[in-house]
N, C-alpha and C positions, 0 to 999 in steps of 0.2 A: 504494500501499501504506500502511495505518495504520501510523504509527510511535509505539510506546508507550515512554517513556523513563522508567526507575525510579530513585529514589535513597532508598532505606532499607535497613536490613539485611535481606537476602533470602536464601533458600537455594535450591537446585535444585527442591525441591519448590513452593516458591512460584512460580517461573517457570513449572512444569508447569501448576500451577491457572490462571494467567492465560492460557496459551496455550490451555488446553481451553476458555476462554470466547471467546478471539479467535484461532483458530487461522490466520487470514488476515492477521495483524497481525506487524510485525517488533518484537520486544520487546528492548529495551537496558537492561541492568542497568549504569547509569552510575557508581553510587557518588558519593561526594563529589569524587573525584578528577578526573571527567570530565564531571560534570553541568553546569557552566557553558558548555562547547562543545557537548555533546549537547542541551541543552534548545532551542536555536534551531531545532533541525530535528525538533522533536517535534510529533505532532498531539494526543498525550495525555500528561500528566505526572501521576505518583503519587510522592509522596515530601515531602522537606523539605530543601532545601538549607542547609547550615549553613557555606557557603562564600560569597563574593560572587558573585551572578548579575546580569547585566545585563538586568533585566527589562524596561526600556524598548526594549532591542535586540530582545528576544523579541517584544514587541508589534508595533514596527515591521516585523519579518519578516512577520508576519501568518500565521504556520502554525498555532500553538498553538490549540486549541479549547477544551481541558477541562484544568483543574488539579484534581486530587484530592489534597489535603493529608494527610501521614501524621500530622500533629498537629492538636490542636484549636486552638491559637493560629494565627492566621493572618497575624500580623504580617510573617512572613518573605516572604510574597508578594504582599501586598496593597499595593503601590506605587501611586501615583495613576494612572499608565498602565495596570495592569492593571484597577483599579477602573472606568475609564472605558471599557474595552474591551469587547468582546463575548465575551471568554473566559468560560466557565462555570467557576464554582468550587465545590467541595464540601469540607466540613471533616470531620476526624476525631473530631468531637465525640461523646462517649459511647463511644469505641472504648477509650479508655485510663482511662474514669472509675474502673473498680476499682483499678488502680495507683496513681493518683494520690490517690484517697480512703484508700487504704491507707496511702501515705506520709505523707498528712496526719495520719492518726490516730496515726502512730508519732512524729511531731514533736510533736504537742500532748501525747500522753502521756508523752513523754520530757521535757518542760519540766514539766508539771504534777508529776510524781513525782520531779522533781530528778535524773533520771538522769546528766546530764553530770557534776555536782557528784560523784556517788557513784562514776563511772568514773575521775574523777581521783583519788578518793581511793583506789580500789582499786589504781591504779598505784603509789601510795605505801604500800600494805599497810595503809591506815589504816581502823579500823573506827569510823566516826563516825555519828550520827544528825542528818538536816537536816530542816527543815520541807518539806513538799509541799502540794500543793493538790488539790483533787477536780475531776475533769472531770465525774463524775457530778452532776446536777442543777444544773449552770451553765447560764447563759443564752448559747447560741452564736448569732451573727449570720453568716450567709452572705450574702456580697455577690456576686451573680451566680448565678442558680439554672438553670444549664444541667445538662449532663451530669454533670459533676463535682459540682456543687452539690447536685444531687438524689440522688447516690449517697451523698455525705456525710450528708445529712440523714437518710436511711434509716438509715445505720449508727449515726449519733449518737442516734438515737430509742432505741435499744436501751440506751443508756447514761443514759436517764431525764433527759436534757437538755431545755431549753425552746429550741426553735428558732425563730429568726426569720430571714427571707430578703427581699432585694430583687432586682428584676430589671426589665429594661426592659419585659418582657412578662409581668405576673405572673398567669400563668393556671394551671389544674390543680394546685392547692395540694393536697399530701398531708394525710390526717388528723393525721398525726404532726407537721405544722409548725403552730405556734402562730400564725404570721402570714406572709403573703407579700404585701409591699408593691411598689408601683412605685419605680423607682429614683431618684425624687426624695425618698424618705423614708430615703435613707442616714444622715442626720443623727440621726433617731430610733433608727434601729438600732445607731450607734455610742454613742449614750448608754446603752442598755439593755444591751448585750451584755457579757459577761465575757471572752469571746473571740470575735474578729472574723477571719473566714476570707474571703480574697480568691480568687475562683475566676471572674473575669470576663475577657472577651477585651481585649487591648490595642488601643486605636483612639484617635482624637483626642478622643472623648468621656471616655475613661477614663484617659488619660495623666496622672499625678500626681493621681489622685482622692484619694489619702490624703496630704495636705500637712499643714503646721503645724496649720491650721485644723480639719481633720478629726481630727488627734491630740488635740487640746485636748478634743473631745467624749468621747473614750473613758474609760472608769474609770481612775483612776490604778493601780489593781490589774489592769487589763486586759492581755490578750496579743493581739499581732497575728501573724495567719498570711497569709504570700503564698506560695501555691503555683502562681500563675498566670504573670504577667509582672513582671520587676522594676521597669519604669517606671511601674507602677500606683502606687507609693510614691515621694515624694521623698525620697531617701537622707538628704541633709543634715537635713531636718526630723525624720526618724526619729531619726537620731543625737541631735540636741539633745534630743528628748523623753525618750529613755532615760537620757541623761546628767543630765537634770533631775528624774528620778524621776517624771515625768508619765505613765509606761507602765511596767508592770512587766517586761515582755518582749516579744520578737519572736521567731519562727521562721520561716525562709524556706528555700524550695528555689529562688528565683530572686532575683536582686539587679540593681540598676543603679548602675555598671555589672556587667557578667558577664563575666569572673570579677571579684570585687571586687579592687581593688588591695592589696597586702601592707600599705600604711600606713592602710587603713581601719579607724577605730576599732571598728567592728562586729566584727571577728575577735577582739578581747580582752575583750569584755563577757561575764561570766559568765551573764548573763540572755538571751543570744542564742544559738540554735542555727541553724547554716549547712549546708547540703547543695547539692551542685553540680548543681543542675538535673537531678535522676535520678528525679523522681517518676513520669513515664511509663514508667520502665523496667519489664520483666517478662519473664519466659520465653515468654509468649504473645503480646507485642506484635507481631511481625512475622505470626504466623498471623492475629491479628485484623484487622491493617490489609489483608492479603490478601484476607480473607474479604470485607470489606467494599467493596474495589476490584473484585473480581470481581462482586459483587452490582450495583455501580453500573455496571460495564462492560457487563454484561448489559442493564441498563435503558437505558443509552446506546445501545446496538445497537437495542433494541426501541423507542425512542422514548418510554419512560416517563419518570415523574417520578425524578429523582435523589435519593437518600439524603442528607440534610444540605445540599441545594442552598442556596447563599447568595443569596437573593432580593434582597438589599440588600447589595452587597459593602462599602458604607462602614462597616456595623455589625462585620463580621468573624465573624459566627456565624451559623447557620441559625435562622429564627425559627420558634417554636411557634404557627403559624396554621393555620386550616383548609386542607386540601389539602397540607400540609408533610408529609413523611416524613423521620422522625428515627431514627437508629441504635438508639438506646436503646429505642425503642418496638417496633421489630421483631426485636432480637436481644439476648438475654441471655447475654453471652459475657465 
């Protein structure tokens, strides 16, 4: 009997949906409490463990055949042993794009309109006017043009922004994007952008991609936005750049380390906004993850190409290449 192990916030209706696609399977709702022990005996796994998991042991056990992540970022499971194994891996890229894009817009607009300063003044019952900035007609650079990056570009286009983007596979440029460059043109994007948004996966090629050298290329009045993974940015370099006035500000839903220690200088900086990695949250998250998993489960049983399949697990994201099936292309949800 196929054993499907789940580890994401699900309700009875989600279990029923999965059971309808695979009535012959044993379905285990492990949650974070039991995932480490249940995963070893799984044939198929769907979820995102936020507790330590012995992935090496899972690979050695040899039973797991497919990982369906419930997150777009794959660093939680793509350890070397999984990458080298025959385990199929599919990501949730595109499933949470609306939520992450919405959160990103909230962070950026809050910073541009000085909302944190106004909120602090409100608490003191002070009626004061402070400078604000325009998001409209600014140049926005999006680093990583996958599900989130593309959704952000579409929303930002309505704000009359000039949009630049870089990606490892710079294909299918929308008309409202001024330029879609290969990843090696990151320096050009940093120089030209008023706002730089990181929406790329964490892997060995992207870890620390925003370091002291990259930060010096940004405009002194520029804003750095990280809604992807904390280790994309060298935190100490970011702190120094902000303290030296080489960067106007930073907003981030992710940090390195996560959570930030209480003594981090970032907490006290008035030009920094931090949220606790909640960009992907939303009322429809579990519904959408279940919908995608059920579609992929149907495809798995029928021997059809899987949606968001990682042809190269080292990259940590599904490639937009001929023959690939991406969730954002088949579902507007």
